[in-house]
C-alpha positions, 0 to 999 in steps of 0.5 A: 111351677104349677098352681097349688091345689087348695089343700096345699099349705104353700101357695105354689108347688114345683116339680122336685124332679125338675131339679134332681139330676137324671139318672140316665148314663147317656143324659151327657151324651149328644144325640148324634153320638147316641145314634152311633151307639145304638147302631154299633150295639146292634148284634145283627148289622146289615152291610151297606155294600156286601162286596166291600165288607166281605174279606177278599181272601179266604181265611187260611185257618179255614182252608182245607188241608193239601192232600198228596194228590194236590202236592203231586199235581202242584210238582207236575204243574212246575215241571211243565213250566220248567220244560215249557220254558226250556223248549223256548230257548234255542240253545236248549232244543239244539243241545237236547237234540244233540245230547239224545243223538249222541247217547243213542249213537253210543248205545247202539254202536255195538249192534250197529257196528261191531268192532274188535279193536285188537283184530279189526286192522287191514294193513293194506288200507293203511292211512287211506284217505276218506272214501266209500270203503272208509268214510273217515279214512284209515289210521296207521294200523289200517282201522277205520277211523269212523268206527274208531271215532264212533267207539271213542264217543262211547268211552268219552261219555262214560268217563264224563258221566261217571267222573262228574257223578262222582264230583257231584256226589262227593262235592254236594255231600261235603258242601252241605256239611260245610254250609249247614254246621259251619264251625270247625267242618266249615273251616276244614272243608274250605281249606281243602277246597282252596288247596284243590282249586289253587292247582290248574284242573289239568295239573291236578288231574295229572298228578292223580293219574300219576299217583294212581297209575295210567288207566281208564279208571284213574282218568275217571277218578282224576276228573272226579276229583277236579270236579269236587271242589266246584260242586262243594263251593256251589253247594255251600253258598246254597246251603248258607242262603237256604239255612235261614229261610222261613220254611227251614226254620219252621221245620226245625222248630217243629223238632226235625233233625239236622239230617231230615232238614238237609236231605229232605228240604234244603238239598231238594231246593238246591237241585236246580243249580246243581243240575246245571252245573253238572251238565256244563261239567260234562263238556269240561270233563270231556276236554280233560279226559281227551287232554290226559288221553293225548298226553298218554295218561289215559286209555292204552292202545288199542282202546279207541279213546279220542284223546289217545287217537290224537296222541297216536297220529302225532306221535307216529308222524302222520297228523300232516300227511293224514289230517283225517286222523285228527280232524274227525276225533277233534270234531267229535270232542268238540261236538260232545262239549258243544251239545253239553254246554247248549244243554246246560244253557237251556236247563239254566234258562228253564230252571231260572225262577225268574222266568216262571 
């Protein structure tokens, strides 16, 4: 209330604005809240601690795209890690040395020791014991057992590699189809796989050789047929676990065809267990080929095949009187199987993602 001036008609006058509501919208806001609003509306706030307020990781949308060189470098780093873990495995190192040595011996046999099984006979040295002239002795036809075992190694490796390669290619193909498309294809392939696995491997190989005829080619086909269901099962299980992964769903959302998804994305991701299984199957194929040769269903004489050499020794009755005719071929079969099994164990340790 203010005192009235002499010209006012009323004795007192008042400030009318004191009774009128304030037009300021922030009049009902507390001073503390008003201070916070002023700070928050600052278009250029200064952080009190830049190390905390800065993002910990860069925005992936702002990252530079990967180039072909970056992808190649990543693959090289992955291979280096696999090789490093492989070399840490004692079994892997031993298996690698043995495998390389066996392959080199097989390749250098025609150069270092030329041999013709039809003419290289010395009947005067028939069933001779091991000596300086014949390191592993001589067989019933006077042939040098050392040379026979050396060339038998070549034949066993060829049979194993071709038969396992056949089983790997055919089994992987049908496994990819069964695991990716499912439906009636999966049902039919599954029934065929169960039928093949119902037979013991040696009986199935005998049946195939009996139908195709006894020869080296028939042995390769028979051992390959035995390996097919193993790779079908393994590939199918891998595809079933990979087909629902995010990277496959992303590629499918971008419109990639089924063949591109299978052969460009799913198959490369399934190679690690397939390589390990193929390496282990080489030893199994060697045993099966030797078993067929021992039963007289493999290579025919005078072809120097390890199983056939054992069969000749037992059939001609000098396995006990000349034990070197069965000891050295048997040791070579054991060495081949051991080399591939140790190599497979090392590859399994190196390719295991839990070790990286």
